[in-house]
C-alpha positions in Angstrom: -14.8 34.6 -17.6 -15.0 35.7 -14.0 -18.6 34.6 -13.2 -21.2 32.3 -14.7 -23.6 34.5 -16.7 -27.0 33.7 -18.4 -25.3 34.4 -21.7 -22.7 31.7 -21.0 -25.3 29.2 -19.9 -27.4 29.9 -23.1 -24.5 29.5 -25.4 -23.2 26.3 -23.8 -26.6 24.7 -23.5 -27.4 25.4 -27.2 -24.0 23.9 -28.2 -24.6 20.8 -26.1 -28.1 20.1 -27.5 -26.9 20.6 -31.1 -24.5 17.6 -31.0 -25.8 14.0 -31.3 -22.8 12.6 -29.3 -24.1 14.3 -26.2 -27.6 12.8 -26.7 -26.1 9.4 -26.9 -23.9 9.9 -23.9 -26.7 11.2 -21.8 -28.9 8.2 -22.6 -26.1 5.8 -21.9 -25.0 7.4 -18.7 -28.6 7.4 -17.3 -28.6 3.6 -17.3 -25.1 2.3 -17.0 -21.8 2.4 -15.0 -19.2 4.6 -16.6 -16.5 1.8 -16.6 -18.8 -0.5 -18.5 -19.5 2.2 -21.1 -15.9 3.2 -21.8 -14.2 -0.2 -21.9 -12.8 -1.1 -25.3 -13.0 -4.9 -25.4 -10.9 -4.9 -28.5 -7.9 -4.1 -26.3 -8.4 -7.2 -24.2 -6.3 -9.3 -26.6 -3.3 -7.3 -25.6 -3.7 -8.0 -21.9 -4.5 -11.7 -21.8 -3.3 -13.3 -18.6 -0.3 -15.1 -20.1 3.3 -14.2 -19.3 6.8 -15.1 -20.4 8.1 -14.7 -16.8 5.6 -16.0 -14.3 6.0 -17.2 -10.7 3.4 -19.8 -9.5 2.0 -18.5 -6.2 -0.5 -19.5 -3.6 -4.2 -18.5 -3.7 -5.0 -14.9 -3.1 -6.0 -13.5 0.3 -8.8 -11.1 1.2 -8.2 -8.0 3.3 -12.0 -7.4 3.5 -13.2 -4.1 4.9 -9.8 -2.9 6.0 -6.9 -0.9 4.6 -4.2 -3.4 5.4 -3.1 -4.0 1.8 0.5 -3.2 2.6 0.5 -5.9 5.3 -1.2 -8.4 3.0 1.3 -7.7 0.3 4.2 -7.9 2.7 3.0 -11.3 4.1 2.2 -12.5 0.6 5.9 -12.0 -0.2 7.0 -13.9 2.9 4.5 -16.8 2.6 5.9 -17.7 -0.8 9.0 -18.8 1.0 6.8 -21.3 2.9 5.1 -22.2 -0.4 8.4 -23.1 -2.0 9.7 -25.1 1.0 6.6 -27.1 1.9 4.2 -26.9 -1.1 0.9 -26.5 0.8 -2.5 -26.3 -0.8 -3.2 -23.0 1.0 -1.3 -21.0 3.6 -1.5 -17.6 5.1 0.5 -15.7 7.6 -1.4 -13.8 10.2 -2.2 -10.3 8.9 -4.1 -9.6 12.2 -0.9 -10.2 14.2 1.1 -7.6 12.2 -1.9 -5.2 12.3 -2.2 -5.5 16.1 1.4 -4.5 16.7 1.3 -1.9 14.0 -1.7 -0.2 15.6 0.0 -0.3 19.0 3.3 1.2 17.6 1.4 3.7 15.5 -0.4 5.0 18.6 2.9 5.4 20.4 4.5 7.0 17.4 1.7 9.5 17.0 1.6 10.3 20.7 5.3 11.1 20.6 4.8 13.3 17.5 2.0 15.1 19.3 4.2 15.7 22.3 7.0 17.1 20.0 4.5 19.6 18.7 3.1 20.9 22.1 4.5 24.4 21.6 3.4 25.0 18.0 0.2 26.9 17.3 -3.0 24.8 17.3 -3.5 25.6 13.6 0.1 24.6 12.6 -0.2 22.6 9.4 1.9 19.7 10.6 -0.1 19.3 13.8 -3.4 19.6 11.9 -2.2 17.0 9.4 -1.2 14.4 11.9 -4.3 14.8 14.1 -6.6 14.8 11.1 -5.2 11.6 9.7 -4.7 10.0 13.1 -4.3 6.2 13.2 -5.2 4.6 9.9 -4.8 1.1 8.5 -2.3 2.0 5.8 1.4 1.7 5.9 4.7 1.5 4.1 7.3 -1.2 3.4 9.7 0.0 6.0 6.9 0.1 8.5 6.2 -3.6 7.7 9.9 -4.4 8.2 9.9 -2.6 11.6 7.0 -4.8 12.9 8.5 -8.0 11.6 11.9 -7.2 13.1 10.5 -6.3 16.5 7.6 -8.8 16.9 8.2 -11.6 14.3 5.6 -13.4 12.3 3.0 -16.1 13.0 0.8 -18.3 10.8 -2.8 -17.2 10.5 -4.1 -20.1 12.5 -2.0 -19.0 15.4 -3.6 -15.6 15.5 -6.7 -15.6 13.3 -8.9 -12.8 12.0 -11.6 -11.3 14.1 -14.5 -9.2 13.0 -12.7 -6.1 14.2 -9.4 -6.9 12.3 -11.4 -7.4 9.1 -13.6 -4.4 9.7 -11.3 -1.9 11.3 -13.3 1.3 11.1 -14.7 1.1 14.7 -11.4 0.3 16.4 -9.7 3.2 14.5 -12.4 5.6 15.7 -11.8 4.5 19.3 -8.0 4.9 19.1 -8.2 8.2 17.3 -10.6 9.7 19.8 -8.3 8.7 22.6 -5.2 10.2 20.9 -7.0 13.5 20.0 -8.3 13.8 23.6 -4.7 13.3 24.8 -3.5 15.9 22.4 -6.0 18.5 23.6 -5.5 17.8 27.3 -1.7 17.8 27.0 -1.6 21.1 25.2 -3.8 22.7 27.8 -1.9 21.1 30.8 1.6 21.6 29.5 3.6 24.1 31.5 7.1 23.3 30.3 7.4 20.1 32.3 7.2 16.9 30.2 7.2 14.5 33.1 3.4 14.6 33.9 2.6 14.4 30.2 4.8 11.3 29.8 3.1 9.7 32.8 -0.3 10.5 31.2 0.9 9.0 27.9 2.1 5.8 29.5 -1.3 5.3 31.2 -3.0 5.9 27.8 -0.7 3.3 26.1 -1.8 0.7 28.6 -5.5 1.4 27.8 -4.7 1.2 24.1 -3.0 -2.1 24.5 -6.0 -3.5 26.4 -8.4 -2.1 23.8 -6.5 -3.8 21.0 -6.5 -7.1 22.9 -10.3 -6.9 23.1 -10.6 -6.2 19.4 -7.9 -8.6 18.0 -7.1 -11.1 20.8 -4.0 -11.4 22.9 -0.9 -12.0 20.6 0.7 -15.4 21.2 4.2 -15.7 22.6 4.6 -19.2 21.0 2.6 -21.6 18.8 2.6 -24.9 17.0 3.5 -24.8 13.3 1.8 -27.4 11.2 1.8 -27.8 7.4 1.1 -30.5 4.9 2.6 -31.0 1.4 -0.3 -31.0 -1.1 1.4 -33.6 -3.4 3.4 -35.9 -1.1 1.1 -35.4 1.9 4.2 -35.1 4.1 3.2 -33.6 7.4 5.4 -31.3 9.5 4.9 -30.1 13.0 7.0 -27.9 15.2 5.9 -27.1 18.8 6.6 -24.0 20.9 7.8 -21.8 18.0 8.2 -18.1 18.9 7.3 -15.4 16.4 11.0 -14.5 16.0 12.1 -18.2 15.7 9.5 -18.6 12.9 11.2 -15.8 10.9 14.7 -17.0 11.7 14.1 -20.8 11.2 11.3 -21.1 8.7 11.4 -17.9 6.6 15.1 -17.4 6.8 15.0 -13.9 5.4 16.5 -10.6 6.4 14.1 -7.9 5.3 16.8 -5.3 5.9 18.3 -6.6 2.6 15.4 -5.0 0.7 14.9 -1.4 -0.3 12.1 0.8 -1.7 12.6 2.3 -5.1 10.2 4.9 -6.3 9.4 6.7 -9.6 8.3 10.2 -8.9 9.2 12.5 -11.9 8.5 15.8 -10.0 10.9 18.7 -9.8 11.1 18.5 -6.0 12.4 14.9 -6.2 15.5 14.7 -8.5 16.3 11.2 -9.6 19.1 9.3 -8.0 18.4 10.8 -4.6 16.9 9.3 -1.4 13.9 10.7 0.3 11.9 10.2 3.5 8.6 11.6 4.7 8.5 13.6 7.9 6.4 12.1 10.8 5.6 8.9 8.8 6.3 5.7 10.6 5.3 3.3 13.3 8.1 2.0 15.5 9.8 5.0 17.2 13.2 3.3 17.3 12.7 1.5 14.0 13.9 2.2 10.4 12.7 5.5 8.8 10.7 5.2 5.6 13.3 5.6 2.9 13.0 5.7 -0.9 15.5 5.8 -3.8 14.0 7.7 -6.7 14.8 6.2 -10.1 13.8 6.8 -13.7 11.2 4.3 -14.9 13.4 2.2 -17.3 15.8 1.5 -14.4 12.9 1.0 -12.0 11.5 -1.7 -14.3 14.8 -3.3 -14.9 15.3 -3.9 -11.2 11.8 -5.3 -10.8 12.2 -7.7 -13.8 15.6 -8.9 -12.5 14.0 -10.0 -9.2 11.1 -11.7 -11.1 13.5 -13.6 -13.3 15.1 -15.0 -10.2 11.6 -16.3 -9.2 11.0 -13.8 -6.4 7.8 -11.8 -6.2 7.9 -8.0 -5.8 5.9 -5.8 -3.3 4.7 -2.6 -5.0 2.6 0.5 -4.5 0.3 2.1 -7.1 -2.8 4.1 -7.7 -5.3 1.4 -8.3 -8.2 3.8 -8.7 -7.3 4.7 -12.3 -8.4 2.9 -15.4 -9.4 -0.4 -13.8 -12.0 -3.1 -14.2 -12.3 -4.8 -10.9 -14.4 -7.8 -12.1 -12.5 -8.4 -15.4 -9.1 -8.1 -13.6 -7.5 -5.4 -15.6 -5.7 -2.1 -15.2 -5.1 -0.4 -18.6 -5.3 3.3 -19.5 -5.8 2.3 -23.2 -8.9 0.1 -22.5 -10.9 2.7 -20.5 -11.5 5.9 -22.4 -13.6 8.4 -20.5 -12.5 11.4 -22.5 -14.4 10.3 -25.6 -17.5 9.6 -23.7 -17.6 13.0 -22.0 -15.9 14.8 -25.0 -13.1 16.3 -22.8 -9.3 16.2 -22.7 -8.1 15.0 -19.3 -4.7 13.8 -20.3 -1.9 14.6 -17.8 1.7 13.6 -17.3 2.7 11.6 -14.3 4.4 14.7 -12.9 1.3 16.8 -13.3 -0.9 14.1 -11.7 1.3 14.0 -8.6 1.7 17.7 -8.3 -2.0 18.4 -8.7 -2.9 15.5 -6.4 -4.9 13.8 -9.2 -2.9 10.6 -8.4 -1.0 9.1 -5.5 -0.2 5.7 -4.1 -3.3 4.2 -2.5 -2.8 0.4 -2.7 0.0 -2.2 -2.3 0.0 -5.5 -4.1 2.5 -8.0 -5.4 3.9 -8.4 -8.9 4.2 -12.1 -9.8 4.9 -12.0 -13.5 5.8 -10.0 -16.5 5.4 -10.6 -20.3 8.6 -9.7 -22.2 8.6 -9.1 -26.0 12.1 -8.4 -27.4 13.2 -8.0 -23.8 10.7 -5.2 -23.2 7.8 -5.4 -20.8 4.3 -5.4 -22.2 2.1 -6.4 -19.3 2.3 -7.5 -15.7 0.7 -10.1 -13.5 -0.6 -8.8 -10.2 -1.5 -10.7 -7.0 -4.2 -8.6 -5.2 -5.8 -9.0 -1.8 -9.5 -8.6 -2.7 -10.4 -12.3 -2.6 -10.6 -15.2 -5.1 -14.1 -14.5 -6.4 -13.2 -11.7 -8.8 -10.7 -11.2 -11.7 -8.6 -14.3 -12.5 -9.2 -16.0 -9.2 -8.1 -12.8 -7.6 -5.1 -12.1 -9.9 -5.0 -9.1 -12.2 -3.2 -7.9 -15.4 -1.7 -4.4 -15.7 -0.7 -3.0 -19.0 2.8 -1.6 -19.4 1.5 1.9 -20.0 -0.6 1.8 -16.9 2.5 0.6 -15.0 4.4 3.6 -16.3 1.8 6.1 -15.2 0.4 4.7 -12.0 3.0 2.5 -10.3 5.1 4.6 -7.9 7.0 2.2 -5.7 8.6 -1.3 -5.6 10.7 -3.2 -3.2 13.8 -5.1 -4.4 16.7 -6.8 -2.9 19.8 -4.6 -2.6 21.8 -7.2 -4.5 20.3 -6.0 -7.8 21.4 -2.4 -7.3 24.6 -1.0 -8.9 27.5 0.3 -6.8 26.4 3.8 -7.5 22.9 3.1 -6.4 24.1 1.4 -3.2 26.2 4.5 -2.5 23.0 6.7 -3.0 21.3 4.7 -0.3 23.9 5.9 2.2 22.9 9.5 1.5 21.0 11.3 4.2 17.5 11.3 2.7 15.8 14.5 1.7 12.9 15.1 4.0 9.5 15.5 2.4 6.4 17.1 4.0 4.0 14.8 5.8 1.4 15.4 3.2 3.6 14.6 0.2 2.0 12.1 -2.3 4.8 9.6 -1.6 3.4 9.2 1.9 -0.2 8.6 1.0 0.0 4.8 1.0 0.3 4.9 4.8 -3.2 6.5 5.1 
């Protein structure tokens, strides 16, 4: 059928009106949310929040109206080190501090990218992509590592949230307008000499730094670290701690020991190879985003190994699929939209990635897994959407949802085989800036 004809409309309307299932669906959909209609509560008994391997963690955080999930997840991994050491009632590391430096570095990174593309056509797909996306809240694990390595970490009370850090849309608009103005002006003023363009860029970076200070505050060079044990009430105070000293003396972790593994079963990403995404990053001189693509059984094995050693796992997934925000569940067996609409929308993971039906859009932390006969059946997830929903902010993901919608995890290199460690030394295959494996950074 090339065009929609009256005969086609007559036939399909008659067929629709002749079936009772459509009458029921139409009535239900006119008054109810789709998720509520399609949930199969009989499946809930398979996803109860109980796990054979579970790490007790601190209360969840709240990223509010910002896309800083990757920062929250990264700092949630780090704060558990403080939790184990000092047993506080509550404790958060400053998400705003990491976001401040990430914004500054992203602006510099994007301006450098723009300058590298001064001679391409204005409709060049890469140029259009980087300018259209601009500065966004999202990011990747390696970008988190870059900021921690360069600027350190501080507790939240040393650099607290502001309205702008929790509601980042306006500051993003300001920064993107400045960058796009620079891109336009530079392209029209460029005459083969980069020196005046670089001078213009340096002046803009000073303006951007000042704008960020107005929105977030001026980042501290040192602070007083205070914490109290919730059981023994033991009080600890350390004065004049720098952000780097805090990482070195209190967190005692080298984030360079951790690597990103992905599961992307598409023909352009053969398993057991490393990949990077072109023009994706923040710190110009920092680590490139790098992934090792593994088949799902091995992917899970590595995640479970780290959980068994009582260490939580940062991961990236598509949280928009088959989820109940309030009930705290992600499960593709519980939510059946196909039956309600009488359609067949089943797709493989490969097909979803290639057709852009699915991609990474949220980072969280895995804190537990339920094993039956040594096989995973469900996963405990620490989210960053606040304590007032789900299981005090924690979620359950079914194993089938994990297979289909989890794309990335971060594990310590010590769990990798010698062959996998050798793979990491490969020069990564470069993916296009718009590849699905780069979408979490949006």
